[in-house]
C-alpha positions, -999 to 999 in steps of 0.1 A, spaced: -540 116 -46 -517 118 -16 -494 148 -9 -457 141 -4 -437 157 23 -406 177 14 -383 148 24 -404 124 3 -404 147 -27 -366 151 -24 -361 113 -22 -383 108 -53 -365 136 -72 -332 120 -64 -344 86 -77 -359 100 -109 -328 120 -117 -306 89 -119 -292 82 -153 -267 53 -159 -268 35 -193 -264 -2 -197 -241 -8 -227 -222 -37 -243 -186 -29 -249 -166 -40 -279 -165 -34 -317 -196 -20 -334 -209 -15 -369 -221 16 -387 -259 15 -391 -261 29 -426 -295 32 -442 -285 10 -471 -282 -21 -450 -302 -13 -418 -337 -1 -409 -352 11 -377 -384 0 -361 -405 14 -332 -431 -3 -311 -459 21 -303 -475 -5 -280 -444 -12 -259 -423 20 -261 -391 6 -275 -372 10 -307 -345 -10 -325 -325 -15 -357 -324 -46 -378 -303 -57 -409 -324 -56 -440 -307 -87 -452 -319 -108 -423 -352 -127 -428 -380 -113 -406 -404 -139 -391 -436 -133 -372 -457 -159 -355 -483 -177 -376 -519 -167 -369 -528 -200 -354 -499 -199 -330 -508 -164 -320 -544 -173 -312 -534 -204 -292 -508 -185 -272 -532 -156 -265 -557 -181 -250 -531 -197 -227 -506 -171 -215 -510 -138 -235 -472 -139 -241 -451 -140 -273 -480 -125 -293 -458 -98 -308 -426 -117 -310 -405 -109 -341 -374 -130 -351 -347 -120 -375 -325 -148 -390 -292 -143 -409 -289 -156 -445 -264 -183 -433 -286 -192 -403 -256 -188 -380 -271 -158 -361 -306 -147 -351 -323 -123 -327 -358 -120 -314 -377 -92 -297 -406 -99 -275 -427 -85 -247 -425 -100 -212 -441 -94 -178 -462 -64 -169 -454 -45 -137 -481 -27 -118 -472 10 -114 -490 41 -100 -492 58 -133 -518 32 -143 -541 43 -114 -533 80 -119 -521 84 -83 -490 100 -69 -457 83 -76 -437 76 -45 -400 67 -40 -412 33 -27 -428 26 -61 -396 32 -80 -376 11 -55 -402 -17 -59 -396 -18 -97 -358 -19 -91 -363 -48 -68 -382 -66 -96 -353 -59 -119 -328 -72 -94 -349 -103 -89 -349 -109 -126 -311 -106 -127 -309 -133 -101 -333 -154 -121 -310 -151 -151 -279 -159 -131 -296 -190 -116 -306 -204 -151 -343 -198 -147 -349 -174 -176 -372 -193 -199 -353 -182 -230 -317 -184 -218 -320 -213 -195 -288 -225 -178 -259 -206 -194 -225 -193 -183 -227 -155 -179 -196 -134 -186 -212 -100 -181 -243 -87 -163 -251 -50 -161 -280 -28 -150 -290 6 -163 -314 32 -150 -331 63 -162 -357 75 -137 -381 47 -132 -370 29 -165 -345 2 -161 -324 -21 -183 -305 -53 -180 -275 -63 -201 -262 -99 -202 -234 -116 -222 -235 -154 -219 -227 -186 -237 -237 -223 -238 -218 -248 -259 -210 -231 -292 -238 -205 -288 -230 -169 -277 -258 -147 -263 -263 -110 -260 -295 -103 -240 -310 -69 -232 -342 -62 -213 -357 -28 -210 -384 -19 -185 -406 10 -198 -441 25 -196 -469 9 -215 -485 40 -232 -520 26 -231 -521 19 -194 -493 36 -175 -481 2 -162 -445 -9 -169 -434 -38 -191 -403 -59 -195 -394 -60 -232 -366 -84 -244 -339 -84 -271 -320 -117 -274 -292 -121 -300 -275 -154 -305 -248 -166 -328 -224 -195 -333 -190 -190 -318 -174 -201 -350 -186 -170 -367 -178 -146 -339 -158 -123 -361 -188 -119 -384 -215 -113 -358 -201 -100 -325 -198 -64 -335 -233 -65 -351 -247 -80 -319 -231 -53 -297 -245 -26 -320 -281 -39 -322 -283 -46 -285 -271 -11 -276 -297 4 -300 -326 -15 -284 -339 13 -262 -369 29 -246 -385 56 -267 
């Protein structure tokens, strides 16, 4: 393990002390225990709330095994669908980011900056319509949050009659010390905006790193 100079340590401390949340503004709902429950992913270090009255859907076993062989993605995707089928949201794990914690070596400022560059690159990917879930959409808000070496991306977008709230958190994988992009994507029909916009804001803001 390398030894950092005083200036390197100061630069690293400055980066790790940063704290700026990424939030969706607008009306919200109260998350009372009668209608909402919380869930936490031990594997991916995120937590979220979901409405108990939404239908919870997990991939079928045969789909999981097929995807695992090909890309190792979407294995743990969970989808929640509203009773009227006018709104749904999904949560899924994305790309893994190499990080010094995985090799148990010293963390340097350059490592934190490298992760931020990947986050910035992902924001550009979204804006250019290359995100595989969103595709080509009109973005109305894009924000970036930071807490030490954990980052978040917040996006509001629309395409046709579909409105999107998209949040991505970048956090440590407990098992390896690497970082992973985890995704929350809420979509609803614009015709029922009054019914689902506040809910979308609330659930997206509550999708956080543990």
